[in-house]
N, C-alpha and C positions, 0 to 999 in steps of 0.2 A: 192304761194303754200298751205301757212296753209289756207287762207280765201278760197280758193277751197276746200280743205278738209272739213272746217266747212260745207260750203254751202251743199256739198256731204251728211254730217252727217244729218244736219237737213232735207233735202229731205227724208233720208232712214227712221228717226223718224216717220215722217208724213206718209210714204208710209206702213210701218209695224204695227205702234202702233196707228195710228190714231189722236194722241196727238200733240200738237205745241210744240216744242223744249222746253220752259220754263215751260209747263204742264208734261213734262215727267221728267224733271232734279229736279223737284219738288216731285213727288210722288217717284223718285228714292231715294231721300232726306231724305224723309219719313222712307223709307222702312229699311235703313241705320241705321237710329236712332232707331226703334223700333226693329232690330236686337241688337243693342249693349245693350238696355235695356235688354231684354229677357237673353243673354249673361251673363249678369251682375248679374242677381238674380239670376238664375237658373245652371248657368255653374260651371264646377269645375276650382275651384281656386285655387293656391298652400296656400293661407291662410285657407282655408276649412281644408286642412289636416294637418296645422302646429301642432295643439293640440294634435291629434293623434298621430303624429310621437314624439312629447316630450314626451307625456305618455309613449310609449313603451320603449324610452329611460330612463328613470327614474325605470323602472322595473326593480330588480334586476335582472343578471341572475340566472339559474337554478342552483343548486348544485349538484354535482354527488352524485348518491344515496349512503349508508353506510350501509355496512350490518351490523345488529344489532345482528342477531343469534336468540337464542330462550330468549322471553319475556314472562312475564304474561299479562292477560288480564288488568290488572291494568295499570301496567307499559305503555301500548299501547295506553291509555287515554290521555298520555301526549303529543301525536303526532296527535290531534285533530284538528291543524291547527290555535289553540289561540296564538300557541307563532311562530311568524314569522321565530325564528332562527331555529326551529328546523323543519324536513322535514314532510309534509302532508301522513299520513300513515293510511291504511285500508287493513283489512284481509278478505279473503273468505277461508271457508272450512280450516282455523287454519293456511293458508298460508299468509303471509304479504308483501303488495307493495307498493311501493313509488308513489303517486298519485298526486306529487307537481306539474306536470304540468298541471293539471286540480282542479287546485285550485277554477276556477271561478264556478265549478258543486260540490267540496267535500270541499271545503274550507268555513270559517262564511260566511253564508248570502246565500251560494249555495243552489240550489234545494234537492242537496244529502249532506247537511252537517251532518245531525243526522249519517250518516254513517261512519263518519270520527273516524277515533281513535277505531276503535271496530271490532270486526270480526261479520258481519252484516249478514252472508250468510243465515238466516232464513228469515231477513226482504227482501234481495234480492231476495229469491226463491217465496214469497208471494207478493212482491211488496208493503211491507206496511211499515208505518211509526209510528207504535206503539212501544211504549217504551218496551214492553213486547216480540217483535220480534227483538230487538236489540241484537242477541245472537248467537253463533256459532253452538247452538243446532240444529241440521237439524232432528231431529227423528218425526216422524210421518207425514211428508211431502208426499204429492201425486207424482205420478210419473210426471206429469206436470210441478209441482214447482222443482221437480228436476233437470227436462229437462232446465228448466229457469235458476236456478243457475248454472247448467253446462254451458250453453250459456256466462254467467258472468263470468264465471270462464276463459274460452279460451279467453275473450275479454281482461280479466287484463293480462292473461300471453303473450298474442301478445301484448299489448300495453303497460305496466309497469315492473319494475324491480321490482322482486321479492328480499327482503331486510331481511325475517326472518322468524320465526315461532311462533306461540302461544302456550306457555307451555299448557300442557293439564294436568287440575288440579281436579285429581282424588282423591276423598275423602277416607283418611286413615282409615280403622276399627283398633280398639285396637284388641290386641290378647286377644284370651279368657283364661283365670286362667285355670290351670289344673283341668281336671273333678277329684272330688273325689272319691274314692274306693264306689261302691256301695255293697248292700249286696249280691248280685249275682257274682260281683267281687271277694269278700272274700270266697264267697263259692269254687268258681273255683280254687282259689288259694290253698285252703285246700287239696281239692280234686287231684290237679296236684303234691302237695307236696308227696302225698302218696306214698310210696315205699314199695315193694314186701319183706319181710323178708325171711331169708333162710329157715323157715318150712311152705314157701309157704302161711301164714298169711301177710297181710298188715297192717303195720304200720305207723303214722303220722309223720311229724315232729313237732318241740317243740313249732312252731311257728303256733297258733290260735290264732280265734277271742275270744275274753272274753267274747262277746255277743251273746247270743242267739235269735233265728228268732224273739220269742217272744218282748225279750227286746229292740230290733233294730226296731221294728214295733212301741213299746210303746215311743220311742224316737222320732221317726217321727211325732208322735202325739203332744207330747209335743210342 
């Protein structure tokens, strides 16, 4: 029975391929050998993915965002990613966001690392990497730049958690000293203090300036 099947197979090989049985099986063996070689070189092997899996396992899990409240721009610099124990923060229009999940972009060595730990509103609006634009001052920006900044803000609001605000540093002006009474003020006081007497004549109060206009002007020139 087996001999009969082998004879039938040989006849079928000759009829359908035009090759002798020995030539057919030789070609088939060569094709299988080439297939295994190509699979070994370019195929997906579990060993090829092992380093990536190990690397992912070694990466520490992201910590939950911590609300910082209101901090100064100087305090924000401590969250630029240089300290791995602290979250990676960035601010837009005075609003601070935790961008730790995008450390590859905003962390050290990333394309946007200059923006980390700062309010980089102006730089984002202008897509500038110059130090002078790494600020939250957006005065003087054009409509297209403001639209670009708005797009960045919408992106951050939808993707990252807001954890605080940047304290506004408004310069405090010293209070001016009380103004010294001028010549006209002294005269006004003298006139205001004048009171009508019973006989219809006016009399002035005892408090008057002991300087005449000519004497005051002289003092000023001195």
